[in-house]
N, C-alpha and C positions, 0 to 999 in steps of 0.2 A: 770232324771230317766234313769237307765241303764238296758238294756235287760239282763235277766239271762238265761243261758242255762237250758232248762227244757225238761224232757221227760214226757209228759202229757197223732184239732178232719181238633176257627175262630171267635173272638169277633168283630173286625172291626166296621162295621156300627151297629152291634147289641147293643154294649155298649152305643152308641149314643142314639138309640131308648129307651133303658132301662133307660138312664139318663133322657130322656124327660118324660117318664112315672113317674120317681121318683121326677120330678120337681114340681109335684102337679097339676094334670090335673082336678081339681074340684072333686077329690075323697074324700076330707075331712080329709085325713091323715095329721096331723100337722107336722109330722116328715119328709114328703117329701120335698126335697130341690132341687135347681137348680144346677146340677152337672157340668155345663159348665166350662170348664177350669180345671176341677179336674178328668177328665176320666183317669182310670187306666186300663191297659190291663194285666191280669195275665196269664202266661203260667206255666204249671207244668211239670218239668223235671222228666221223669220216671226213677228215680235213681234205682229202683229195678231191672231194666234190666241190668244196669252196675254191680250191686252187684252180680247178679246170673250168670254173665258171667266171673267172675274173675277166671283165670286159671294159674296164675303165681304170683310170688312175685312182679314183675314189674306192673302187672295189679292191684294188691292190693295197691301198693304205689301210683298209679295214681289216686286212689279214693280221696286222700287227696287233689289233685289239683282241684277237683270239689268244695269242701268246707271243709276245714280242721276242722273247729269248729264243723260243723254238723256231719262230719264223726267220730270225737272223741266221740261225744255224742251218736251217733248210735252204735258204737262198744262197748262203755261202757255199753249200755243198753242190748245188746244181748249177749255179751261174758264176761262181768264183768270188774272190775277195772284192771285186769292184762293186758288189751290191752292198757293201757296208754302209750304214747310215751316214748320210752326208757326203758320200763319195761321189754320187751322181744325183742330179735333180730327180725328184720323184717321178716326173713324167717319163724320163729316160729309163729309169729303173723299171717302171710299170710296162713300158713298151718292150723292153727286153724280156720281161717275165711273160708277157702275152705272146711273144714270138716263141718262147719255149713251150708254153701250154698248147699253142695252136699248131705246132709242128705235127705232121701227119703220123710220124712214128710215135710221138708222145701220145697222141690221141688214141692210136691203136693200143698202146700199152695200157693206157687208162681204162679203156673198154675191156681189155683182156683181164685186168685186175677186178673190175666190177663184175664181169662174168664169172670169174673164179671164186670171188668172195661177195656174193650178193647179200650175205648176212654174216656178221661176226659173233653171233650168239655163243657158239661153242668156245671160241677163243676167249670171250668175256668170261665164260664160266670157269675155264681153266685159270685165267689170270686171277679171277676172284678167289679161287681156292689157294693159289700160290701166295697171293698178297694177304690173305687171311693168316697164313703161316708167318708171313713176314711181319705182320702186325703183332702176332704172338711173340715173336723173338725180339722185335724192335717196336715196342708199343708207342714210343714217342717219336718215331721216324716219320718222314714225309711219305705219303702214299702218292705216287705220281699221277698226274692227269694224263690219260692216254689218247693218242690220235693215231690214225692211219694216214699214210701218204704214199705217193709214187715218186721216186727220186730222179731219174731212173738208174737202177743197178749201181748206185753209189755206195750203199751201206745197208745193213740189216736193220739198224736202229739209229735214231737220233736222240741223244739224252741230254737234258738240261737239268737245272737244280730241282725243278718241280714237275717236269713233264717228260714224257717219252713218246716218240713217234715210231710206229712200226711201219717199215717200208715193205708193203705188200708185194711189190714187184720182185722181191727176192725169195718168194715162197710159192711160185707158180708151178713147181714140180720139175724134175730133171728132164722131162720130155718137152718142155717149153722151147720152141725152136730158137728164138733169139738168144737163149743162153749159149747156143752152139756157135754164135757168130765169131768169126776171127777177130773182128774189131773189139769185141769185149775180152776175148782171150781168157775165159774162165777155164781153169783146169777141171778135168772130169771129176776128180775126187771132191771138189767143192760143189760142182753142179749136183752131185748126188745128194747133197744136204739141202738143196733149195726146195725143201718140201714143207708143207704146212705143219707137220708134227714137230719141226724144229722151232717153230715161231715162239711159243711160249717159253721154252728153255732158254732160247737166245735172249729174249726180253729180260727174264729174271736174272740171268747171268750178267747182262750188261748193266742192269741197275745195281746189283751188288758190287760189281767191279768199279762202277763210277764213284763209289763211296769209299774205296780203299786206297790207303797210302802204300806205295810200293816199298818205302824204306830206301836206305842208301846202298844195300848190298847188290852186287852185280854178279854173283857166283851162280852156277847152275843150281846149287841147293836153294838159293834165295828165290829163283824163279820157280822151282819145283814146289816149294811151299806156298808161295803166293798163289799159283794156279790151283794147287791142291786145296787151299782154303776156300776158293770160289766154288769148286766142285763139291766140297763138303757142305757149303751152304746150300747147294741145290739138293743134297741128300735130305736136308732138314725142311727146305721150303717146298719141295716137290717129292715127297717120300715115295710116291708110287711110280715115279718116272723111271724107266729103264736106264741103267748106267750107260748104255751105248748112246742114248740121246743126250745125256749130260755132257759127255766128252766128244761126241761126234764121231763115233766108230761104226763102221759097217758091221753087219751081222757076223758073229763069230770072232771078232777081234777082241772083245772083252775076255772071252774064254781063253784066247791065245795068250793074253797078258797074265791071266791067273795061272796057266799052265807053265809059263816061262818066267814067273816072278823072280825066282832066284837068279836066273840068267840075266834078267834086266839089271838087277841090283849089282850083280858081280861085274857086269860090263862097266857100269858107272864107276865102281871102285877100281877095278883092274886098269882101266884107261885113264885114271886120275882125273875124272871129269867132275866129280861131286863138288869139289871146292875150287874148281877152275873159274877164273874170271875172263878167260879168253872165249868170247862168244863163238868165234869161228870153230873152235875145237868141239863145242857141244851143241851147236845149232842143229845138227842132224837128229838129235833126240829130243829137242824142245820145240822145233818149228813144225808147222803144218805141212802136210804133203801127202802123197799116196802111201808112203811108208817111212819108217825111221831109217836113218842113215848113219854109217860109222863102221869102224873096223869090225868085221865079223858079224854085223847086224843083218839078219836075213830079211829079204824083201817081203816075206810073208808077214812081217811085223806090222802093226798099225803105226801111224804117225805119233809123235810126241809120247813115246813110252816113258820118258823121264817125268812128264806131267802125270801120267797114270801112277807112277811110283810115288810121286809127291802126294797125290790123293790118298794113297794107301797109308803113307806116313801120318798124315793128318787124321785119318780115321782111327788109327791105332792110338794116336795121342789122346784124342777125345774119349776113346774107349777107357784108357787108363786114367783120365782126369775128368770124371763126370761132373765135378764141381765147376769146370770151366764153361762159361756161357758162350754161345755163338758170337755175341758181341765182343767178348774179351778175346776169343780166338782171332777174329778178323782184325782186331786192333793191335795184335802182337806182330812185330816185325823181327822177332828173334828166331830166325829159322833154325839155328843150331839148338836152341832150347827145345823147340818142337821136335826136332829129329831125336835128340837124346832122351827127351821125355816120352817119346813113343816106344822106345825100346824095339824099334822095327828091325826084325831079323827074318827075312823071308826064307 
């Protein structure tokens, strides 16, 4: 599998102690594993500081020496396709970039980010633990180099083959005034997730997803299992993370799904959605939003109830097939085999 460039969220002895905690100290979490020999220490390069101090063409060109693939993706995201190498003379590209970073609104956003995140030590600790788990399950896989950036408001993450940038401007908290701007038009259900505690789950999810092949299936079941595999990966890579942060549900909505699991599954079957390839017919139960939509689907439901159901199917499949590794699960595109092998019957 090949990583795709995507615009999409002081460890030392501490990582050892966290690894010990995650090794299973009688707490009953079946996904805690012994991380000895798999400890990873993550450091985040504050790339936004380099970006906002560019003052010449030479400074601009030096950015590519940091990570050329990442910088191409970043410039494409904030300035458009005209920033592609060779499309404009370097002097013109540099001048356009400096106009962007000297804009008063951008300077204010940069300083807001710097004030909100003067230090990323806690984020680095969380990433170190998550990617120590990743190294445990994928010992030969690339551990990305991490950067932080300010986009603005373009994406939560930028992913390349060997690196990931975290867009800190997307984690300033739901009360950050610019998120309410009509020009940005962010729906309220999304703004509620623009919180720092979503940062590491979004990052881990984006890195896992960037390495997955979707397969050729376009049925609801195929999308349910695809998304369910990603969420199951978070079960293993971040075993202490609440389910609500994995899937992005408000408080109480995981409980709603558990209580209504039979009704969710019955709806997918009774409405002939499970094997449907008509996206319009099932988009209401697979798309993000304030709640799920469809015939007789109550508004008190959380969004993407079919994704939640797909997650439960994958969980039950892996419970019944303990010999299957996470790597093998993620490589499988046979959604029907996973469904039937799960014996899922809510």
